[in-house]
N, C-alpha and C positions, 0 to 999 in steps of 0.2 A: 957466131956459132958456139965457141967454147962456154961461153957466159950461159947460153941456153942450156947446155949439156950440165954445167955445174949447178945450176938451179934446179935441173930435174934430179940430179943426184941427192942435193940436199933435201928437196920435198920427199922424195922416198925414204931417205934416211928419218925425217922427222915423222913420216907416216908409221914407220917402223916403231920408232920411240913410243908414239901415241898409242899403237896397238899393245906395246908391253906394258905401259902404264895401265891400260884397262884391265889388261889380265891381272896385274897386281891388285888393282882397287877390287876387283871381284874377290880375293883371298883375304881382304880386311874384314874381320867379324864385326858385327854392330856393338857399338860402345860410345861413351861420351866421357868427358873428363870431369874429375871433381872441380867444385867451382873454387875450393881454396887453394890446393896445391897443384891442379893439373894433371894428377896421375889418371891413368885409363881406367875407368870402370864400367860395370854394367850398365845398359841403357835404362834400367828401372831405378838406378840410384842417382842421388844428388851430390852426396860426399863419400869420401873413400872410408872415412871413420868419424866415430863420435868426436875425437879429437879436432878433426878439421871443421867439422860442423861448430862445433864450440867456437873455434877461433873465428870463423866466418860470422857467428853472430856477435861476437864481442867487437870486430871490426865493423859492422853495421851500426851497432849500437853508439860506437866512438864517433862515426861519421855523421849520425843523427844527432848526437850532442853537440858536436862541432857546428852544424848547421844552425840549431838554436842559438847558440853562443854568437855567431855572426848575425842572425837575424836580431837578436836582442841588442847587439852593438850597433847595429845599424838603425834601430828604432830610436835608441838613446841618443846617437848622434843627430838624428833628424829632430829630437825633441830639443836638443841643445840649440841647433840652429835656429829653429823657429823660436825658442825663448829669447836668443840673443839679437832677434829682429832682422836678420838677413833674410 
C-alpha cells in the first residue's frame, strides 16, 4: 500500500513539473540559432553576423575541396589497381 501512495505522490509531482515546463515554454519568444556559432537570433535570419556567414562559407568550401581531394585520391588508387592487374 505504501508503494502505491509513493507512486501517486511521484506522479502528482511529475504532473506539476510538466505543467510548470509548459508555462515556461509559452514564455520563450520564437527564435532560431546561428548556423555557425549557435547564438540565438530572430527567426528570419540564418547567421548572427556577416563574420559568421563568411566563416560558415569558408568551412563549406574547405569541406567541398576535401571531398574532391578524396574522390580524386580514390580514382587514382582505382586506376593504379586496375593498371597493376589486380
